[in-house]
C-alpha positions as CSV (number, residue, x, y, z in Angstrom):
1,M,67.1,123.8,122.8
2,A,70.6,122.9,121.4
3,A,71.1,120.3,119.2
4,K,72.8,116.8,120.5
5,T,75.6,115.6,118.7
6,S,76.5,112.0,118.9
7,K,79.8,111.0,120.2
8,A,80.9,108.9,117.5
9,A,81.2,111.8,115.6
10,S,82.8,113.8,117.9
11,S,85.5,111.3,118.3
12,T,86.6,110.8,114.9
13,K,90.0,112.1,114.0
14,I,91.8,113.1,111.0
15,H,95.3,112.4,110.4
16,L,97.0,115.3,108.5
17,K,100.9,115.2,107.5
18,W,102.6,118.6,106.2
19,V,104.4,117.6,103.2
20,R,105.8,120.7,101.6
21,S,107.4,123.9,102.4
22,A,105.3,127.0,102.8
23,I,108.1,129.1,102.0
24,C,106.8,130.5,98.6
25,S,103.3,130.0,99.8
26,P,101.4,133.6,99.8
27,V,100.6,134.6,103.8
28,K,97.2,133.1,103.7
29,H,98.3,129.9,102.9
30,K,100.9,130.1,105.8
31,K,98.5,131.2,108.5
32,V,96.1,128.0,107.5
33,V,99.5,125.6,108.1
34,K,99.7,127.5,111.3
35,G,96.3,127.3,112.3
36,L,96.1,123.3,111.8
37,G,98.9,123.4,114.1
38,F,101.8,122.5,112.2
39,T,105.0,123.2,113.5
40,R,107.6,121.3,111.0
41,L,107.5,119.9,108.1
42,N,106.7,116.1,107.4
43,Q,105.1,116.3,110.9
44,I,102.0,114.1,111.2
45,I,98.8,115.7,113.7
46,E,95.5,114.5,114.6
47,R,92.7,116.9,114.4
48,P,88.9,116.5,114.6
49,D,87.1,115.5,111.7
50,T,85.0,118.5,111.3
51,A,83.9,121.0,108.0
52,A,86.2,123.6,109.6
53,I,89.3,121.4,109.2
54,R,88.5,119.9,106.2
55,G,87.9,123.6,104.8
56,M,91.3,124.5,105.5
57,V,92.7,121.3,104.4
58,K,91.2,122.0,101.0
59,K,92.7,125.6,100.9
60,V,96.0,124.0,100.7
61,P,96.1,120.7,99.4
62,H,99.3,120.9,97.7
63,L,100.8,121.3,101.1
64,V,98.8,119.1,103.4
65,E,97.8,115.5,102.8
66,I,95.1,113.2,104.3
67,V,97.1,110.2,106.0
68,K,95.4,107.2,107.0
């Protein structure tokens, strides 16, 4: 049987801001920033608050910050 997810848990959003350029960062860091969906510096995006997104943010804490 599939596990049921609560509606409140799936609707939780997290706001992320790209605060530092990834120019001199390793390729893996650049791919994480692009994978999060950022296209320009100082951009604020909204993503679901999941373990996968939190893990991506943990990989690049010097480039991305959680807002709100």
